[in-house]
C-alpha positions as CSV (number, residue, x, y, z in Angstrom):
1,V,0.5,-0.3,0.0
2,R,1.4,3.8,-1.1
3,E,-1.9,5.4,-1.0
4,L,-4.6,5.7,1.3
5,G,-7.9,4.2,-0.7
6,F,-9.8,7.2,0.0
7,H,-10.0,11.0,0.9
8,V,-12.7,13.2,2.4
9,E,-14.0,16.5,0.6
10,P,-13.6,19.5,2.6
11,G,-17.8,20.6,3.6
12,P,-19.4,22.9,5.6
13,G,-16.7,23.8,8.5
14,F,-14.8,20.8,8.4
15,A,-11.5,19.1,6.1
16,Q,-9.7,16.2,7.0
17,T,-6.9,16.0,8.8
18,D,-3.5,14.1,8.3
19,D,-3.9,11.5,10.7
20,W,-4.0,8.3,9.3
21,G,-3.8,4.2,9.5
22,I,-3.5,1.4,7.8
23,E,-5.3,-1.9,10.1
24,R,-5.4,-5.2,8.8
25,D,-8.9,-5.1,7.4
26,H,-9.1,-1.6,6.9
27,Q,-7.9,2.2,6.2
28,W,-9.2,5.1,8.4
29,T,-8.8,9.1,8.8
30,T,-10.3,11.7,10.8
31,V,-12.1,15.1,10.0
32,A,-11.8,18.3,12.5
33,Y,-13.8,21.3,12.7
34,G,-11.0,23.5,13.4
35,A,-8.3,23.5,14.4
36,D,-8.8,22.3,18.2
37,D,-12.2,20.5,17.4
38,R,-11.3,16.9,16.1
39,G,-14.6,15.4,14.9
40,P,-15.2,11.9,13.1
41,S,-13.1,9.1,12.1
42,V,-14.1,7.7,8.8
43,D,-13.1,3.9,8.3
44,V,-12.8,2.5,5.0
45,Y,-13.1,-1.3,5.0
46,Y,-11.7,-3.7,2.3
47,Q,-13.8,-5.5,0.0
48,G,-15.7,-8.3,1.4
49,I,-15.4,-7.2,5.4
50,S,-18.1,-6.2,7.0
51,P,-17.8,-3.8,9.8
52,S,-18.1,-4.7,13.4
53,L,-21.2,-2.1,14.7
54,P,-22.7,-2.1,17.9
55,S,-25.7,-4.4,18.5
56,T,-27.1,-1.6,20.8
57,G,-28.8,1.4,20.8
58,T,-31.6,3.2,18.6
59,R,-31.3,2.5,14.5
60,D,-32.4,4.3,11.9
61,A,-32.3,4.1,7.8
62,V,-30.7,7.3,6.4
63,T,-29.5,7.6,2.5
64,V,-25.4,8.9,1.8
65,N,-25.1,10.2,-2.0
66,G,-28.1,7.9,-2.5
67,A,-26.7,4.7,-1.4
68,P,-28.7,2.8,1.7
69,G,-27.6,3.5,5.0
70,T,-27.8,2.7,8.8
71,Y,-27.4,5.6,11.6
72,I,-26.7,4.1,15.3
73,E,-26.6,6.2,18.5
74,H,-25.9,4.4,21.7
75,V,-26.0,6.0,24.8
76,R,-24.4,4.8,28.6
77,K,-24.5,6.6,31.4
78,D,-21.2,9.3,30.9
79,E,-20.4,8.7,27.1
80,W,-22.0,8.2,23.5
81,G,-21.5,7.0,20.3
82,A,-22.6,7.5,17.3
83,H,-22.2,5.6,13.6
84,V,-23.4,5.9,9.9
85,A,-22.6,2.7,8.2
86,W,-23.1,2.1,4.3
87,E,-21.9,0.4,1.2
88,Y,-19.4,2.6,0.1
89,A,-18.4,0.7,-3.2
90,P,-19.8,-2.9,-4.0
91,D,-19.2,-5.2,-1.2
92,S,-17.0,-2.5,0.5
93,W,-18.6,-0.6,3.9
94,A,-17.4,2.7,5.4
95,V,-18.1,4.2,8.6
96,V,-18.3,7.4,9.9
97,S,-17.7,7.5,14.0
98,E,-17.9,9.9,16.8
99,R,-17.9,9.6,20.3
100,G,-18.3,11.7,23.4
101,D,-19.5,12.8,27.2
102,S,-22.7,13.2,28.8
103,A,-25.3,13.7,25.9
104,P,-25.0,13.7,22.3
105,P,-25.5,17.1,20.6
106,P,-28.3,17.9,18.6
107,G,-28.0,17.8,15.3
108,L,-25.6,14.7,15.2
109,R,-27.1,12.3,12.6
110,T,-27.2,15.4,10.2
111,K,-23.5,16.0,11.0
112,L,-22.1,12.4,10.6
113,V,-24.3,11.9,6.9
114,T,-22.9,14.8,5.5
115,V,-19.4,14.0,6.5
116,A,-20.0,10.5,4.7
117,E,-21.4,12.1,2.0
118,A,-17.8,14.1,1.4
119,V,-16.1,10.5,1.0
120,R,-14.4,9.9,-1.9
121,S,-11.8,7.3,-3.5
122,G,-8.5,7.7,-4.3
123,G,-6.2,9.3,-1.3
124,K,-2.8,11.0,-1.0
125,T,0.5,9.2,-0.7
126,L,1.3,8.1,2.6
127,R,4.4,9.0,4.2
128,V,6.3,8.5,7.5
129,P,8.8,10.2,9.2
130,I,10.7,6.9,10.4
131,R,12.4,4.4,8.5
132,V,12.8,0.6,10.0
133,G,16.3,-0.6,9.4
134,T,17.5,-3.6,10.9
135,M,15.0,-6.2,13.0
136,P,16.7,-9.0,15.4
137,A,15.4,-12.3,14.6
138,S,13.7,-12.0,17.9
139,L,11.3,-9.5,16.9
140,P,8.3,-9.8,14.4
141,P,9.5,-9.1,10.8
142,V,8.1,-5.7,9.6
143,A,6.2,-7.1,6.4
144,T,3.9,-9.2,9.6
145,A,2.8,-5.7,11.3
146,D,-1.1,-5.5,11.8
147,T,-1.3,-1.5,12.2
148,V,0.7,1.4,10.7
149,N,-0.2,4.8,11.6
150,V,0.9,8.4,11.9
151,Q,-0.9,11.0,14.2
152,Y,-0.6,14.3,15.4
153,F,-1.2,16.5,18.6
154,D,-0.5,19.5,19.5
155,G,2.0,20.6,16.7
156,D,3.8,17.2,17.3
157,W,3.5,13.6,15.4
158,S,3.5,10.2,16.4
159,W,4.3,6.9,14.6
160,W,3.2,3.7,15.4
161,L,3.5,0.1,14.0
162,E,1.5,-2.9,15.9
163,F,2.6,-6.6,15.7
164,N,-0.4,-9.0,16.5
165,G,-1.4,-7.0,19.8
166,E,2.3,-8.2,21.2
167,I,4.8,-5.6,20.4
168,H,4.6,-2.0,19.7
169,L,7.1,0.0,17.9
170,W,6.6,3.7,18.3
171,A,8.2,6.9,17.7
172,T,6.9,10.5,18.7
173,S,8.5,14.5,18.2
174,Q,7.0,15.0,21.8
175,T,10.5,14.6,23.2
176,G,10.2,15.6,26.8
177,M,8.2,12.3,27.0
178,D,10.1,10.0,29.1
179,C,10.0,5.9,29.9
180,Q,6.8,5.2,32.3
181,G,5.3,1.9,33.2
182,Y,1.4,1.0,32.3
183,D,0.7,1.8,36.2
184,A,2.6,5.5,35.6
185,S,5.9,3.8,37.3
186,P,8.8,5.3,36.8
187,Y,11.5,3.6,34.3
188,T,14.2,1.3,36.3
189,E,17.4,1.4,34.2
190,S,18.7,4.6,32.2
191,F,21.3,3.6,29.7
192,S,23.4,5.0,26.8
193,Y,23.4,2.9,23.1
194,R,25.5,4.0,20.5
195,G,25.3,7.2,21.7
196,H,21.9,7.9,22.2
197,P,20.3,7.9,25.7
198,G,17.7,5.8,26.9
199,C,15.7,4.2,29.4
200,L,14.0,0.9,30.4
201,V,11.0,0.0,32.2
202,D,11.7,-3.7,33.4
203,G,9.2,-6.3,31.4
204,E,7.2,-3.3,30.1
205,R,9.1,-0.6,27.5
206,I,12.4,0.5,26.4
207,G,13.0,3.8,24.4
208,L,16.5,5.7,23.3
209,R,16.1,9.3,22.3
210,L,16.6,9.5,18.6
211,G,17.7,13.0,17.6
212,T,14.8,15.0,17.4
213,A,12.2,12.1,18.5
214,N,11.8,9.6,21.3
215,V,11.6,6.1,19.8
216,F,10.1,3.2,21.7
217,I,9.3,-0.8,22.3
218,D,6.4,-1.6,24.5
219,F,6.7,-5.2,24.9
220,V,4.8,-6.4,28.2
221,D,2.6,-8.6,26.4
222,A,5.1,-10.6,24.3
223,T,5.7,-14.1,25.0
224,P,8.6,-14.8,25.2
225,K,10.6,-11.2,25.7
226,P,12.5,-10.2,23.3
227,P,16.1,-9.9,23.9
228,I,16.8,-6.2,25.5
229,D,20.1,-5.6,23.0
230,D,17.9,-6.7,20.1
231,M,15.5,-4.0,21.2
232,K,18.2,-1.5,21.7
233,Q,20.0,-2.6,18.5
234,A,15.7,-2.0,16.2
235,L,15.4,1.3,17.8
236,A,19.2,2.2,17.3
237,D,18.8,1.3,13.5
238,L,15.5,3.2,12.8
239,T,16.3,6.4,10.5
240,L,14.6,9.7,11.3
241,A,13.6,11.9,8.9
242,S,13.6,16.0,9.4
243,Y,9.9,17.5,10.5
244,D,9.5,18.5,6.9
245,Q,7.1,16.4,5.3
246,T,8.7,16.6,2.2
247,T,11.6,14.3,4.1
248,W,9.2,11.7,5.1
249,F,9.5,8.2,3.6
250,D,7.1,7.0,1.4
251,L,5.2,3.8,2.9
252,K,7.5,1.2,0.9
253,T,10.7,2.3,1.4
254,A,9.8,3.1,5.4
255,L,9.0,-0.6,6.2
256,G,11.7,-2.0,4.1
257,G,10.3,-2.7,1.0
């Protein structure tokens, strides 16, 4: 995959963000209603794959550019969720979803249908800020990654590769971020590897400062645990592009293709 298979045309007050993801069964992006108001996510599933939708809540028939679809809204004590699902192309489904706290806002169904009607085929070339280098045999081959995504928050980027829910290789331009355990416990060891400062949360996470980014491997769910030296090597062998997105790597190059 070199390009996102779809895009969202700008609409009344909203536009597609630079966030995107490639999953094993679908691709996604998000839209925003202004710089600080993230809106719905847009998920387009590969041909022949049906989306997993809530089994509870209210359901109403809608149309999306003339195609039949379903609006689903479910409300719990402290949260709500809403989805518009429709057959975006023959045997290919798309879903626009949004979630929030307290009560759903007025006009939510119309808002989601409007975003759905802005979804079009054909998308941008996918570029990422990290190129993967040597992956020791104790770590999964890059080609087996289930998920790759890039997201932005307050001007910083994050990049993720996920392997079978057990190994997470990720990076962020938030260089102030330190190693922490899943219960927010501090790192248990600091070290230097090939001139890069690093940190370790025993049995959970290892990280390196790599130029202007922090890079990590989360391995808390891995069985068996990869050797620490192998993870240090994998992190140090990553290549970091500049913050200028024109210097970022196309997806095939980034993943060793």
